C-alpha positions in Angstrom: -11.3 48.2 -18.2 -10.2 50.4 -15.2 -11.1 48.8 -11.8 -12.2 51.1 -9.0 -9.7 51.7 -6.3 -11.2 50.2 -3.1 -11.4 52.3 0.0 -8.6 51.5 2.5 -10.1 49.9 5.7 -8.5 48.3 8.6 -9.1 44.6 9.1 -9.3 43.0 12.6 -6.6 40.5 13.4 -9.1 37.8 14.0 -10.1 37.9 10.3 -6.6 37.5 9.0 -4.4 34.4 8.6 -1.0 34.2 10.1 1.9 35.2 7.8 2.1 37.3 4.7 0.2 36.5 1.5 1.2 37.3 -2.1 -1.6 38.2 -4.5 -1.1 38.3 -8.3 -3.6 40.6 -10.0 -4.2 40.1 -13.7 -6.1 42.8 -15.4 -6.0 44.9 -18.6 -6.0 48.7 -18.2 -5.7 50.4 -21.6 -5.8 53.8 -19.9 -2.7 52.9 -17.9 -4.4 52.8 -14.6 -3.2 49.6 -12.8 -5.6 48.1 -10.4 -4.9 49.1 -6.8 -5.6 46.6 -4.1 -5.5 47.6 -0.4 -2.5 46.4 1.6 -3.6 45.1 4.9 -2.2 46.9 7.9 0.9 45.4 9.4 -0.7 45.8 12.8 -3.5 43.4 11.7 -0.9 40.6 11.6 -1.1 40.0 7.8 0.3 41.9 4.8 -0.8 41.2 1.3 2.0 41.7 -1.2 0.7 42.8 -4.6 2.0 41.8 -8.1 0.3 43.1 -11.2 0.2 41.7 -14.7 -1.5 43.3 -17.7 -1.7 40.1 -19.8 -1.4 36.4 -19.5 2.2 36.3 -20.8 3.3 38.7 -18.1 1.3 36.7 -15.6 3.1 33.5 -16.5 6.4 35.2 -15.8 5.3 36.6 -12.4 3.6 33.3 -11.3 6.2 31.9 -8.9 5.7 29.4 -6.1 5.4 32.1 -3.4 2.2 33.4 -5.0 -0.7 32.4 -2.8 -3.7 33.7 -4.8 -4.6 35.1 -8.2 -7.2 37.8 -8.7 -8.2 37.6 -12.4 -10.4 40.1 -14.2 -12.7 38.0 -16.4 -12.8 41.0 -18.9 -9.2 40.4 -19.7 -9.0 39.9 -23.5 -7.4 36.7 -24.8 -5.8 36.7 -28.2 -7.7 34.6 -30.7 -10.9 34.3 -28.6 -14.3 35.7 -29.6 -15.4 38.1 -26.9 -19.0 38.2 -28.0 -21.7 37.9 -25.3 -23.0 34.5 -26.2 -26.0 32.9 -24.6 -24.3 31.5 -21.5 -23.7 28.0 -22.9 -22.2 28.5 -26.4 -18.9 29.9 -27.8 -19.6 33.4 -26.4 -19.5 32.2 -22.7 -16.5 30.0 -23.4 -14.7 33.1 -24.8 -15.6 35.1 -21.7 -14.0 32.4 -19.6 -11.0 31.9 -21.9 -8.7 33.9 -19.6 -9.8 31.9 -16.5 -9.3 28.6 -18.4 -5.8 29.6 -19.3 -4.9 30.6 -15.8 -6.2 27.4 -14.3 -4.1 25.5 -16.8 -0.9 27.3 -16.0 -1.5 27.6 -12.3 -3.2 24.3 -11.2 -2.0 24.6 -7.6 -2.9 28.3 -7.0 -6.1 29.7 -5.6 -8.0 31.8 -8.1 -10.5 34.6 -7.5 -12.6 35.7 -10.4 -13.4 39.5 -10.7 -16.4 40.5 -12.7 -19.2 43.2 -13.0 -22.0 43.2 -10.4 -24.6 42.6 -13.1 -23.1 39.4 -14.3 -23.8 36.9 -11.6 -24.2 34.1 -14.1 -20.7 34.6 -15.4 -19.4 34.7 -11.8 -21.1 31.5 -10.9 -19.9 29.8 -14.1 -16.3 30.8 -13.2 -16.6 28.9 -9.9 -18.0 25.9 -11.7 -15.1 26.0 -14.1 -12.5 26.0 -11.3 -12.2 29.3 -9.5 -12.3 29.2 -5.7 -14.6 32.2 -5.4 -15.7 35.4 -7.3 -15.8 39.1 -6.4 -17.7 42.0 -7.9 -15.8 45.1 -8.8 -18.2 47.3 -6.7 -17.6 45.4 -3.5 -13.8 45.3 -3.6 -13.0 46.7 -0.2 -10.3 45.7 2.2 -12.5 43.5 4.4 -14.2 41.6 1.6 -10.9 41.1 -0.3 -9.0 40.0 2.7 -11.7 37.4 3.6 -12.0 36.2 0.0 -8.2 35.8 -0.4 -7.9 33.7 2.8 -11.0 31.7 1.9 -9.7 31.0 -1.6 -6.3 29.9 -0.3 -7.7 27.6 2.3 -10.3 26.1 -0.1 -7.6 25.4 -2.6 -5.5 23.7 0.0 -8.5 21.6 1.0 -9.2 20.8 -2.6 -5.6 19.7 -3.3 -5.6 17.6 -0.1 -8.9 16.0 -1.0 -7.6 15.2 -4.5 -4.4 13.7 -3.1 -6.3 11.7 -0.6 -8.6 10.4 -3.4 -5.6 9.5 -5.5 -4.0 7.8 -2.6 -7.1 5.7 -1.9 -7.4 4.7 -5.5 -3.7 3.7 -5.6 -4.1 1.8 -2.4 -7.2 0.0 -3.7 -5.5 -0.8 -7.0 -2.4 -2.1 -5.2 -4.6 -4.1 -2.8 -6.4 -5.8 -5.7 -3.1 -6.5 -7.4 -1.4 -7.9 -4.3 -4.5 -9.9 -3.3 -4.5 -11.5 -6.8 -0.8 -12.5 -6.3 -1.4 -14.2 -2.9 -1.5 -18.0 -3.2 -4.6 -20.1 -3.5 -3.5 -23.5 -2.0 -4.7 -26.5 -4.1 -5.5 -29.4 -1.8 -8.6 -31.0 -3.3 -8.7 -34.7 -2.4 -5.7 -34.6 0.0 -7.6 -35.1 3.3 -5.3 -32.5 4.9 -6.4 -29.5 6.8 -4.7 -26.1 6.1 -4.4 -22.8 7.9 -2.0 -19.8 7.4 -1.1 -16.5 8.8 0.7 -13.9 6.8 1.7 -10.3 7.8 4.1 -8.2 5.7 6.6 -6.0 7.5 5.8 -3.0 5.2 3.1 -0.7 6.5 -0.2 -0.8 4.5 1.0 -3.7 2.3 -0.4 -7.1 1.6 2.7 -8.7 0.3 6.2 -8.9 1.7 9.4 -10.8 1.0 8.0 -14.0 2.5 6.0 -16.4 0.3 4.4 -19.8 0.6 2.3 -22.2 -1.4 0.7 -25.7 -1.2 -0.4 -27.9 -4.2 -1.4 -31.5 -4.7 -0.1 -33.2 -7.8 -2.1 -35.9 -9.8 -0.2 -38.7 -8.1 -1.7 -37.6 -4.7 1.5 -36.1 -3.3 1.0 -32.8 -1.4 3.8 -30.3 -1.9 4.3 -27.4 0.5 6.8 -24.6 0.4 7.6 -21.6 2.4 10.4 -19.1 1.7 11.9 -15.7 2.5 13.6 -13.2 0.3 16.1 -11.1 2.2 14.6 -7.7 2.9 10.9 -6.8 2.9 10.4 -4.0 0.4 8.3 -4.0 -2.8 11.2 -5.4 -4.9 11.6 -8.3 -2.5 7.8 -8.9 -2.5 7.8 -9.0 -6.3 10.7 -11.5 -6.3 8.9 -13.6 -3.8 5.9 -13.8 -6.0 8.0 -14.8 -9.0 9.7 -17.6 -7.0 6.4 -18.9 -5.7 4.8 -19.0 -9.2 8.0 -20.6 -10.5 7.9 -23.2 -7.7 4.3 -24.1 -8.4 4.9 -24.4 -12.2 8.0 -26.6 -11.7 6.2 -28.7 -9.1 3.2 -29.4 -11.3 5.7 -30.2 -14.1 7.1 -33.0 -11.9 10.3 -31.5 -10.4 11.2 -31.9 -6.8 14.2 -31.9 -4.4 17.6 -30.8 -5.6 16.5 -30.4 -9.3 13.6 -28.1 -8.3 15.8 -25.9 -6.0 18.6 -25.7 -8.6 16.1 -24.4 -11.2 14.6 -21.9 -8.6 18.1 -20.6 -8.0 18.5 -19.9 -11.7 15.2 -18.0 -11.6 16.5 -16.0 -8.6 19.8 -15.2 -10.2 18.1 -13.9 -13.4 15.4 -11.8 -11.6 17.1 -10.3 -8.6 18.2 -6.6 -8.6 21.5 -7.3 -7.0 23.9 -10.2 -6.6 23.6 -9.7 -2.8 19.9 -10.8 -2.8 19.3 -14.3 -1.7 16.3 -16.4 -0.5 15.8 -19.1 2.0 13.4 -22.0 1.3 11.8 -25.0 2.9 10.0 -27.6 0.8 8.1 -30.6 2.0 6.5 -33.3 -0.2 4.0 -35.4 1.7 3.3 -39.0 0.4 -0.2 -39.8 -0.8 -0.8 -41.9 2.3 0.1 -38.9 4.5 2.5 -40.9 6.7 5.9 -39.9 5.2 7.5 -36.7 3.7 10.6 -35.6 1.9 12.2 -32.5 3.4 14.6 -30.0 1.7 16.1 -27.0 3.4 17.9 -24.1 1.7 19.1 -22.0 4.5 15.6 -22.0 6.1 14.5 -22.9 9.6 13.3 -26.5 10.0 9.5 -27.1 10.3 7.9 -28.1 13.6 6.2 -31.4 13.8 3.6 -32.3 16.5 2.4 -35.9 16.6 -0.6 -37.1 18.4 0.1 -37.5 22.2 3.8 -36.3 21.8 5.5 -32.9 22.3 6.2 -30.9 19.2 9.8 -31.1 17.9 11.8 -29.6 15.0 12.4 -31.8 12.0 16.1 -32.7 11.3 18.0 -29.8 9.8 21.7 -31.0 9.8 21.7 -31.9 6.1 20.3 -28.6 4.8 21.9 -26.7 1.9 22.7 -23.0 1.5 20.2 -20.3 0.7 19.3 -19.8 -2.9 21.6 -17.3 -4.6 24.7 -17.8 -2.4 26.6 -20.6 -4.1 26.5 -21.1 -7.9 26.6 -24.9 -7.8 25.0 -25.7 -4.5 23.2 -29.0 -3.7 20.2 -29.5 -1.5 19.8 -33.1 -0.2 16.3 -34.5 0.4 15.8 -36.2 3.8 13.0 -38.7 4.3 10.8 -38.0 7.4 8.3 -40.2 9.2 5.2 -38.2 10.0 3.0 -41.0 11.5 -0.8 -41.3 11.4 -2.1 -38.1 13.1 0.1 -35.0 13.0 0.4 -31.3 12.5 3.3 -29.7 10.6 4.1 -26.0 11.1 6.2 -24.2 8.5 7.3 -20.6 9.2 9.7 -17.8 8.2 12.3 -16.3 10.5 10.2 -13.3 11.2 8.4 -15.5 13.7 11.4 -16.6 15.7 13.5 -13.4 15.5 11.0 -11.4 17.5 12.3 -10.2 20.9 11.2 -11.7 24.1 10.7 -8.4 26.0 10.7 -4.7 25.3 14.1 -3.2 25.5 16.0 -6.5 25.4 18.1 -8.0 22.6 17.2 -11.6 23.3 15.3 -13.3 20.5 12.7 -16.0 20.7 14.6 -18.4 18.5 13.6 -21.9 17.5 13.9 -23.4 21.0 11.8 -20.7 22.4 9.2 -21.3 19.7 9.1 -25.0 20.4 8.6 -24.4 24.1 5.9 -21.8 23.3 4.0 -24.2 21.0 4.2 -27.1 23.5 2.8 -24.8 26.1 -0.2 -24.1 23.9 -0.6 -27.8 23.1 -0.7 -28.5 26.9 -3.6 -26.0 27.1 -5.5 -28.1 24.7 -5.2 -25.7 21.7 -5.1 -27.3 18.2 -5.2 -26.3 14.6 -6.5 -22.9 13.8 -6.6 -21.8 17.5 -3.0 -23.1 18.0 -1.7 -21.1 15.0 -3.6 -17.9 16.1 -2.4 -18.2 19.7 1.2 -18.8 18.7 1.4 -15.7 16.4 -0.3 -13.6 19.0 2.0 -14.6 21.8 5.1 -13.9 19.6 3.8 -10.4 19.0 2.9 -9.9 22.7 6.4 -11.0 23.8 8.0 -8.6 21.3 6.0 -5.8 22.8 4.2 -4.8 19.6 4.0 -5.5 15.9 6.9 -7.4 14.5 9.1 -5.4 12.1 9.9 -8.3 9.7 7.6 -10.2 7.4 5.9 -13.2 9.0 4.4 -16.2 7.3 3.3 -19.3 9.1 1.3 -22.2 7.6 -0.1 -25.3 9.3 -0.9 -28.6 7.6 -2.6 -31.4 9.6 -3.8 -35.0 9.1 -6.5 -36.6 11.2 -7.3 -40.3 10.2 -10.5 -40.2 12.2 -11.9 -37.3 10.3 -10.9 -39.0 7.0 -12.8 -42.1 8.0 -15.8 -40.0 8.9 -16.0 -38.8 5.4 -13.9 -35.7 5.6 -11.1 -37.0 3.4 -11.4 -34.4 0.6 -10.3 -30.9 1.6 -12.1 -28.1 -0.2 -10.3 -25.7 -2.5 -8.6 -23.0 -0.4 -9.4 -19.4 -1.0 -6.6 -16.8 -1.5 -4.7 -16.0 1.7 -5.1 -12.5 3.2 -2.7 -10.5 5.3 -4.5 -11.8 8.4 -5.7 -15.4 7.9 -6.1 -17.9 5.1 -8.3 -21.0 5.7 -10.3 -23.0 3.1 -14.1 -22.8 3.7 -15.2 -25.7 5.9 -11.6 -26.9 6.6 -11.4 -28.9 9.8 -8.9 -28.5 12.6 -5.7 -30.5 12.6 -5.8 -33.3 15.2 -3.6 -31.5 17.8 
C-alpha cells in the first residue's frame, strides 16, 4: 500500500535530540513507490538517516546496531498469516499484528513505531500493548510529528530497557541475598551459659559474604567450639570456599574431631575445593571446657585471640606454637595449647581485616595486634563491655582508617559471667543467623567486661 509523502517542514532545534538518528522503514509498495520520510534539516541539529526495506527478510539484513528506530507499516503482509479482518481478539487481529510480532522478536532492543490507517485506532492501540513504543497514522505523517515520535520512541525504549535491567538486577540481588543469608552461620550455644556477639562485613560491595568465616557450636559433652578463619582474597570464589570450610568444620566438630586431626582434614577439603594451589586459608579454633574455665587453642597462620579477664587488661593469647595456614604445607601439624580462662572473661576472635586497617588517611602504618590491644583496653577503661565494646572497637578501626575497610572483617565475642549464670541465665538461647552488620542471639546478655 503506497504511503503518502509527508510535506517537508522545518523542525525547531529545541524539538530535536542531539546527534543523528537512523530510521529503518519497513513497508510493502507493490507499485514500486517506496515510502519517503522527510529528512530533518541539518540546521536543526539533527538528521534522520533513512533505510527502507520492502519485506521482513530485507529488514533483518538492514537491522544493524546503528539503527535507532523502526517505522513498521502494519499492513505489511507476512507469509503464512491470515490477513482477514478478525474481530479484534481472534486470529484475524493476531494476523494483522504478525509483522509487528516478528519485528519485536528480531529487534528486542530497538524502538518501534507502528504505522496504520487513521480509521483503525483499535489496531494502533493494540500494537502499543503488544510492544510498540508508539503509533502513527498515515495521514499525520509530517516532519514535526515524525521527528517527535522518533525521539519519544527512542527515549521510551531506552527507559524500558533500563527499567528492565534494574528489575533484573534487583531480583538477582534479592536472590543472592537470600542465598548468602542462608549460608551465614547460626551459632549453636544452647545450654552453654556463654554470651555471644559478632560483627561481619565483607570487603565486596553489595555482598553479604566474603572470604572470612566463623562458627560456634556446643557438642553434647558440653564443650563449646569456636572457629574463625580467612580465605586469602575476598571475591565470590573465596566466599564460596569459606562457606565450604565452615560447614566442613561444623560437621567434623560434631563428629568428635578437634585439634590437629580436625585441621588436617580441613586442609584436605581446602586442597580439593580450591581453584588454585596458591589459595590458602588461616584458621583459629578454640574449644572451651564445659566448666568454662579452660580452653584448647589451635592457630593455623591466624592472629591469636584477645582475652580480657575481670579486673585485668586484655592481652593476646599465646601464639608461638601456631602452625602454618591451611593449604601451604602438605604434611603440616597444628599443636593444641591449653589456656586458662578463669571465672569471668571475654574472648575476642577476629580476622586480619580488623588489624590491617591504616591508622590515618594517607599513611602506610597499620593498626596491628598491639594497636588493637591498646584500643580495646582504652574502651575497657571507659567502662564498655560486651556488645558495646565490640561495636565501639569496630567503629574506631573504621574511623582510624578514614573510611570503610577494603578487606573482609569478621569479629566474634564470647563471654562468661558466673554471676549471671547463678542468677538463672545459664542457658544461652539459640542464636539467629548473622547479618553483614550484627549477629546476636535474642535475649543474649552482655559479657562481664
